[in-house]
N, C-alpha and C positions, 0 to 999 in steps of 0.2 A: 574434486569439493573445493581444492583452493580455486578453481577458475569461478565457482560458485559464487564466492566470497568476495572474488574481486569484482565482480559484475554486479554485487549488490552494493558494494560501496562504490561502484563507479555511477549507478541508479542515484548513491543517495547524494552524491554530488549535482548529479545532471538534476533533479529536482528537488525541493525543499519539500519532505511529506510527514517532519514529524509535529506534532502540536507548538504551535509555540503563540508567544503573547501576541504576533503580527496577525496571525491564520482564528483568532476569538474578533467573533463580532460585537462585544460590548464592554461598557469598564468595568462593570460590575465581573465579568468573566474574567476581562483581564487581572482583574483584585486580585480575582480567588485562585486562577491562574498562579502569581506571582506565590501569593502566601503557600497554596499547596507546594508548588515546588520548589521555590526559591529564597521566600523570605523564613516565616514561621515551619514549613514543612509539616503543620498540624493537620491531622488524616479528616479532621471535620469541613477544613477546606474543599480539601476533594471532592467527600461526597458531595459539598454544595454544588459545585463544577461537575460531577458527575450525572447529577441531578437534572442540572439545564441543558445539558448536552443532550442529553436523553429526550429529553422535552421538545425540545426543539427539531429534533431526527424524530420521532413520533406526527409530529405535526409539519411532516415531510418537506422540512427547511434542511438540503441536502449539503451544505456547506458543513451544517451543524453534526448531520451524518457523519461528514469524514471530521470534522473535531472531536464528535463521540465517540468514535473508531479506532483513533490516534491516540486520546486518551486512554482509551481501555487496552491499545498496547503498551502505551507505557507501563501500564498495569501489571505488565505481563498477561491480560485475560486476552490468549490469543484467541481462542475458540470464540469468545464473547464479541472480539471484534468484528471478527468476519462479517458476522448480519447489517451493521451500520455502514462498512465500508463497502460490500456489496453492494447496498441500497444508493450510496452514492455513486460509485462507477457506474452501476447500471444507468443512469443520466445523465453521465459525460464527466463526473468530477475527475478531473484526470489524478491529481495528487491523490485520493480514495482507492484510485486504480495501481497506481506507484504502489503504494503502502500494501494492500491487496496482495501485489505480487511478492513482494518482500517478505510476510507474514507465509505465506501460500512455501515460498522457497526455503524460507527459515526454517516453518515447525511443521504444516503441511501434509508440503509435495503435492497440493490437489494442481495436477498438470493441467486438465480442463480449464479450471478458476484463473489460471496464468495466460493460456490463451486467451479465453473472453476478454480479461483484464487488458492484457496486452492488444487484440484488436480493437477496444475503445479507446487505448493510447494511441495507436494507428489511424484511428477515423477522425482523432482532433485534429491531424495536421497541424500540431504547434511544430515549434521548433526541435533537432533531434527526435520527433516519435518516428521516423524510419525504420530506426531502429528496433521499434515495437513492432512493427509491422514484417520487417522479417523474423521474431521471434513467432508471431503467431502464426505466421505460413508456415515454418520451420515445425510448431507444435503438432501444427494441424497432419501435416503430410507424416508425421511421428503417429499422432494418435491414429490415423486411421488405420497403421500399419503395427499394432499395436503387440501385435505376436513376435515382432524381429525387430522393432524398436521399443526402447524404455524412455520416457519421455524424461525424464528425472537424471537419467544418464547421459541425455543427450544438450540437455541444458548448459552444460560448459562448452560439447561441442559447439553448439548455437552460438556463445560467447568468443570463443575461439573465430569463430565465421565472420564474426560482425567485427570484433576488435582488432583482431590481429594474433599473432602467434602467442605460443604458451611464453613463458615469464622463467 
């Protein structure tokens, strides 16, 4: 479990995945974000921001889907967050794929989705994406041999193989 947490923190420094003012697309969204999370912290601002982000996602604005999923994650609505994050990851929004991996690692343990999202990141060919290629390949091997390999127990070993010795 310790290595899983280290792995998650490493990825969080590698990529910025949480909802923040910079990721939002309009001045209205940025103002609502500040009112919801920074300034007044009134729930009414959060509800309005949620409605706007949800509408963007429904209109196939995939960055909006990523933001909507991040918003839901920040509200600890993890199961609800999976749908918009998966929608954005499906079309290659890397930040959504990373957040999808975090949610699955921490909450659902859905190894198939972790493999899928890792492969999407691998396919992006972005800097540092090669680690996700290894994760995807090793999880694929493990999932094929599910009778002898537990994917959730395999993840710390994959981390160790990629990033070095146990500390």
